[in-house]
NUKOL-352263 format. One line per 10 residues: their letters; for each residue x, y, z of N, C-alpha, C. Coordinates in steps of 0.05 Angstrom, whole numbers, plus 5000, padded with zeros to 4 digits. Each point is the difference from the previous one (the first is absolute). Layout:
N
a) X:Y:Z:X:Y:Z:X:Y:Z | ...
This chain:
114
menqlekqie) 0730:3313:9546:5003:4972:4992:5008:4997:4971 | 4988:5016:4983:5006:4998:4971:5029:5010:4994 | 5010:5019:5015:5027:5010:4997:5020:4978:5007 | 4994:4984:5020:5019:4979:5008:5001:4979:4978 | 4978:4994:4988:5000:4980:4978:5016:5010:4977 | 4998:5025:4993:5015:5012:4978:5030:5000:5005 | 5007:5003:5025:5029:5000:5008:5011:4972:4997 | 4984:4980:5005:5010:4972:4998:5004:4991:4971 | 4985:5012:4982:5002:4993:4972:5025:5013:4989 | 5018:4983:4989:5025:5011:4988:4993:5012:4973
kiapedisrt) 5011:5023:4995:4996:5012:4974:5019:4989:4979 | 4990:4998:4975:5017:4990:4978:5016:5024:4990 | 5026:4997:5003:5018:5021:4991:5007:4996:4971 | 5006:5022:4986:5008:4997:4972:5025:4982:4997 | 5017:5000:5021:5024:4983:4999:4993:4971:4999 | 4978:4992:5014:4992:4972:5000:4993:4991:4971 | 4985:5017:4986:4992:4994:4973:5025:4999:4982 | 5017:5020:5002:5023:5001:4983:5020:4977:5004 | 5003:4992:5026:5018:4977:5005:4989:4974:4988 | 4973:4997:5003:4988:4976:4989:5002:5000:4969
lesayhvifq) 4994:5022:4987:5002:5001:4971:5029:4997:4991 | 5019:5011:5014:5028:4998:4993:5009:4970:5002 | 4993:4987:5022:5007:4972:5003:4987:4983:4978 | 4975:5006:4994:4986:4985:4979:5013:5004:4973 | 5008:5024:4994:5014:5006:4975:5026:4984:4998 | 5016:4999:5021:5025:4986:4999:4996:4970:4997 | 4980:4989:5013:4995:4971:4999:4988:4992:4973 | 4979:5014:4992:4985:4992:4976:5013:5007:4974 | 5008:5025:4998:5010:5010:4974:5031:4997:4997 | 5015:5002:5021:5029:4998:4998:5010:4972:5007
gdhdriddll) 4983:4984:5010:5007:4972:5006:5019:4998:5024 | 5001:5019:5018:5017:4999:5023:4985:4985:5022 | 5003:4974:5000:4985:4982:5018:5010:5001:5029 | 5023:5013:5004:5009:5004:5028:4983:5019:5015 | 4984:5016:4986:4984:5020:5013:4971:4991:5005 | 4995:4974:4997:4973:4989:5005:4993:5004:5030 | 5019:4996:5018:4995:5004:5028:4992:5029:5006 | 5013:5019:4987:4992:5029:5003:4972:5004:4990 | 4994:4989:4977:4973:5003:4989:4979:4989:5019 | 5004:4977:5011:4981:4988:5018:4997:5017:5026
khggtllrka) 5023:5010:5010:5000:5016:5024:4985:5027:4995 | 5007:5014:4979:4987:5025:4995:4971:4997:4992 | 4994:4980:4984:4973:4994:4992:4983:4993:5024 | 5011:4984:5018:4986:4992:5024:4994:5024:5018 | 5020:5018:5003:4996:5024:5016:4978:5017:4988 | 5001:5004:4974:4979:5016:4987:4973:4987:5003 | 4998:4974:4997:4975:4986:5002:4989:5001:5029 | 5019:4998:5019:4991:5001:5028:4988:5028:5007 | 5014:5021:4990:4989:5027:5006:4974:5004:4985 | 4998:4990:4976:4976:5004:4984:4977:4983:5011
aqrftttqli) 5007:4977:5011:4979:4982:5010:4985:5012:5024 | 5012:5018:5014:4986:5013:5022:4976:5016:4990 | 5000:5008:4975:4979:5016:4989:4981:4983:4982 | 5008:4976:4994:4985:4983:4981:4976:4987:5014 | 4980:4995:4983:4979:4982:5009:5010:4971:4996 | 4985:4981:5009:5009:4972:4998:5003:4992:4971 | 4982:5008:4983:5001:4994:4971:5025:5012:4988 | 5005:5025:5006:5024:5014:4989:5026:4986:5009 | 5000:4992:5025:5023:4986:5011:5005:4974:4986 | 4979:4985:4995:5003:4974:4986:5010:5005:4972
lgiagvaava) 4989:5020:4986:5009:5006:4973:5029:5010:4999 | 5008:5015:5020:5028:5009:5002:5019:4977:5004 | 4993:4982:5017:5017:4976:5005:5001:4983:4975 | 4978:4997:4986:4999:4984:4975:5018:5014:4979 | 5000:5026:4999:5017:5014:4981:5030:4996:5006 | 5007:5001:5026:5028:4995:5007:5008:4971:4993 | 4982:4981:5005:5005:4972:4994:5003:4996:4969 | 4984:5014:4985:5002:4997:4971:5026:5011:4989 | 5009:5023:5012:5026:5011:4992:5022:4981:5008 | 4999:4988:5023:5020:4981:5009:5002:4976:4982
vaviariesq) 4977:4990:4991:4999:4977:4982:5012:5007:4973 | 4994:5024:4990:5011:5009:4974:5030:5003:5002 | 5010:5011:5022:5029:5003:5003:5014:4973:5001 | 4989:4982:5015:5012:4973:5002:5000:4986:4973 | 4978:5002:4985:4998:4988:4974:5021:5012:4981 | 5004:5026:5002:5020:5013:4983:5028:4991:5007 | 5006:4997:5026:5026:4991:5009:5005:4972:4990 | 4980:4982:5003:5003:4973:4990:5005:4998:4970 | 4986:5017:4985:5003:4999:4971:5028:5010:4992 | 5010:5020:5015:5028:5009:4994:5020:4979:5008
tqdgeaevvd) 4995:4986:5022:5018:4979:5009:5000:4977:4979 | 4977:4993:4990:4998:4978:4980:5013:5009:4974 | 4997:5025:4993:5014:5010:4975:5030:4999:5004 | 5010:5007:5023:5028:4999:5006:5011:4972:4999 | 4984:4980:5010:5008:4972:4999:5000:4991:4971 | 4981:5008:4984:4998:4992:4972:5024:5011:4985 | 5009:5024:5006:5023:5011:4986:5025:4984:5007 | 5003:4991:5025:5023:4984:5008:4999:4973:4986 | 4977:4988:4998:4997:4974:4986:5007:5004:4970 | 4990:5021:4987:5006:5006:4972:5030:5004:4997
adaskpeien) 5013:5014:5018:5029:5005:4998:5015:4974:5002 | 4991:4982:5018:5013:4974:5002:4996:4983:4975 | 4977:5002:4987:4995:4985:4976:5017:5009:4977 | 5008:5025:5000:5016:5010:4978:5029:4993:5003 | 5009:4991:5024:5028:4992:5004:5005:4973:4986 | 5023:4997:4988:5005:4974:4988:5005:4979:5022 | 4990:4977:4996:5003:4979:5020:5025:4984:4993 | 5019:5000:5017:5026:4987:4995:4997:4970:5004 | 4984:4991:5019:4997:4972:5006:4987:4984:4978 | 4983:5013:4984:4986:4986:4979:5014:4999:4973
kpkpkpskaq) 5024:5012:4999:5014:4999:4974:5010:4972:4995 | 4999:4991:4975:5010:4973:4994:5030:4999:5005 | 5008:4978:5012:5029:4996:5005:5013:4992:4974 | 5025:5010:4996:5014:4993:4975:5007:4970:5001 | 4998:4988:4976:5006:4972:4998:5030:4997:5000 | 5010:4980:5014:5029:4996:5001:5010:4991:4972 | 5023:5009:4994:5012:4991:4974:5010:4971:5003 | 5008:4988:4978:5009:4972:5000:5025:4997:5018 | 5016:5020:5001:5024:4998:5016:4994:5000:5029 | 4977:5012:5008:4993:5002:5028:4983:4976:5009
tptv) 4989:4984:4982:4983:4978:5008:5017:4977:5011 | 4992:4990:5023:5016:4978:5012:4996:4974:4984 | 5020:4986:4999:4998:4974:4986:4997:4978:5021 | 4985:4980:4993:4994:4978:5018:5016:4976:4994
């Protein structure tokens, strides 16, 4: 009976850990936000395999850790997005505004007579 239970538990392979860490590195440190899906997939696989060995408390703490990392990544993405928007606004502010230039006054020859 015990052997059957051990066979049902999936073992955590070193590849699972390395894929998760690689995805996390690309998303968090290199800012490659296209790989967030990979990070969630690999992290979920690793957590699922690890959860089979976890107690309830460990499982709750593991999920809380994943959630905390997700919140940190989202906050970082938002701050980068806001910084990018601020740079665009600053660039627009430095452009000369043509519409607000004073119009030249017409000379006496150009003024219509009534």
